[in-house]
N, C-alpha and C positions, 0 to 999 in steps of 0.2 A: 563650509569650506573643507573641514577635516573629513567629512563624509566622502567628498570627491577625491581627496587624497587617498583615503583608505580603499575606495573602489578602484582607483588607478593603480595602486600597488597590488591589489588582488588580481587585476587584469594582467598586469606585467608578470606577476608570478605564474599565472595560468599560461601565458604565452611562452614563457621560458620552459615550463614543465612539459607542455604538449608539442609546441612547434618550433621554438627558437633554440633548440639544443645545439644546432650548428653554429649559431652566433655566439653562444656562451659556452662552448665546449671547453674553453680554457678555465672556466670558473669551477672551483673545487679541485683543481690540479695545480694550484699555485705553490711556489716554494714556501715551505713552512707548514703546509697541510700534511698531516700525518696519515699515512695509509699503510696498513699491515694486512697482508693476505696470506693465509696459510691454509692447508687442508682442514676444513671444518671450522675455520675461524676467520673472521673479517673484522677489522677495526678501522674506522675512519674518523678522524678528528680534524675538521676544517678550520684551524686557528686563523690563518691569514685570510681565508675567504670570508669568514664572519667579521673580521676586522674591517675588511673592505665594505661589506654590507652596512656595518655600523657607521662608518664614516660617511657613506653616501646618504643613508637615512638621516643622519644628524645634519648634513648639509641641506638636504631637501626641507627638513622641518625648520631649520634656521631661516631659509629663504621664505618659507610660507609665513613664519612669524613676522619677518621684516616687512612683508607685503601687506599683512593684515592691519 
């Protein structure tokens, strides 16, 4: 069961990376994500985006455990 979950997450990540950018263009630009761009320097710290990912993965794993 967890193999399918891992494979599904990998496929979802590949979809977002290659083709789904227009669907998830908002992701990484949420309020609370820190972005500093200066000549010769770029800093990006996606605090809120990673909180969203953590909450979604926690919810998915909770549902998988409840169904198992």
